[in-house]
C-alpha positions in Angstrom: -6.3 -19.4 -0.5 -6.0 -15.7 -0.6 -3.5 -13.8 -2.7 -2.5 -10.2 -2.8 -0.5 -9.1 -5.8 1.2 -5.7 -5.9 2.4 -3.9 -8.9 3.7 -0.4 -9.9 6.9 -0.2 -8.1 10.2 0.9 -9.7 12.9 3.5 -9.9 12.0 7.1 -10.0 13.9 10.4 -9.6 13.3 12.7 -6.6 10.1 14.7 -7.1 8.6 12.0 -9.4 5.5 10.0 -9.0 4.4 6.3 -8.9 1.1 4.5 -8.5 1.0 1.2 -6.7 -1.8 -1.3 -7.1 -2.7 -4.3 -5.0 -5.3 -6.8 -6.2 -6.8 -9.3 -3.8 -8.0 -12.7 -5.1 -9.1 -16.0 -3.7 -11.4 -17.2 -1.0 -12.0 -14.1 1.1 -15.2 -12.6 2.4 -15.9 -8.9 2.5 -12.8 -6.9 3.2 -12.7 -4.4 6.0 -9.5 -2.3 6.0 -6.9 -2.3 3.4 -3.6 -0.5 3.4 0.1 -0.1 2.7 3.2 -0.5 4.9 6.8 -0.1 3.9 10.1 -1.5 5.0 13.5 0.1 4.3 16.7 -2.0 4.6 17.6 -2.7 8.2 14.4 -1.1 9.5 11.0 -2.4 10.7 7.9 -2.5 8.6 6.0 0.8 9.2 2.5 1.9 8.4 2.1 4.3 5.4 -1.7 4.5 4.9 -4.9 2.7 5.5 -8.4 2.9 4.2 -11.6 1.5 5.6 -14.6 0.0 3.8 -16.2 3.4 4.2 -13.2 5.0 2.5 -12.0 6.8 5.6 -8.2 7.2 5.1 -5.4 7.6 7.5 -1.7 8.5 6.7 1.6 8.6 8.5 2.6 12.2 8.9 5.6 11.9 6.6 3.5 11.2 3.5 0.5 13.5 4.2 -0.2 15.8 1.3 2.0 13.6 -1.0 0.4 10.2 -1.0 -3.2 9.3 -1.6 -4.8 5.9 -0.8 -7.9 4.7 -2.6 -9.8 1.4 -3.2 -12.1 -0.2 -5.6 -14.2 -2.5 -3.5 -15.8 -4.2 -6.5 -12.4 -5.2 -7.7 -10.9 -5.9 -4.3 -8.1 -3.6 -5.2 -6.3 -0.9 -3.2 -4.1 1.9 -4.7 -1.4 4.2 -3.5 -0.8 7.3 -5.5 2.6 8.7 -4.6 3.8 12.2 -5.6 6.8 14.4 -4.8 8.7 11.3 -3.9 11.8 11.7 -1.8 14.9 9.4 -1.3 13.6 8.5 2.2 10.5 7.0 0.6 12.8 4.2 -0.8 11.5 0.9 0.6 9.7 -2.3 -0.2 6.0 -1.5 -0.1 3.6 -4.2 1.2 -0.2 -4.1 0.9 -2.6 -5.8 3.4 -6.2 -6.7 3.5 -8.2 -7.5 6.6 -11.4 -9.6 6.4 -14.4 -8.6 8.5 -14.9 -10.2 11.9 -11.5 -11.8 12.1 -8.1 -10.9 13.3 -6.5 -12.3 10.1 -4.4 -10.0 8.0 -3.3 -11.0 4.6 -0.1 -9.5 3.0 1.2 -9.1 -0.4 4.8 -10.1 -1.4 6.0 -6.5 -1.6 7.1 -4.2 -4.4 10.3 -2.2 -4.5 10.2 1.6 -4.7 13.5 3.3 -5.2 13.8 7.1 -5.3 17.2 8.1 -6.6 18.8 10.5 -9.1 
């Protein structure tokens, strides 16, 4: 069984910062891509950022220059550093992990990020 546990969400004022973490545990072989999606109320789950095993990162345009994704492969952990947060960043953030050579994608349970004054 594979588990992804996110942490670091919360309430922050506009312009503030948060750092999300996602730790992967359980029976999983080497991980290829990891990343973050988010889902606001009444909306679909959308990509935020991904990072490959070679640490090549990709971001949605709306977070470029404000968010940074990173990973610690030894710890099977992915991070999302979020700065200059805006109210429109408010959502539940989900991490994912993709094992090599499969079409499987594992998901975390989500962590709430609320940007409000």
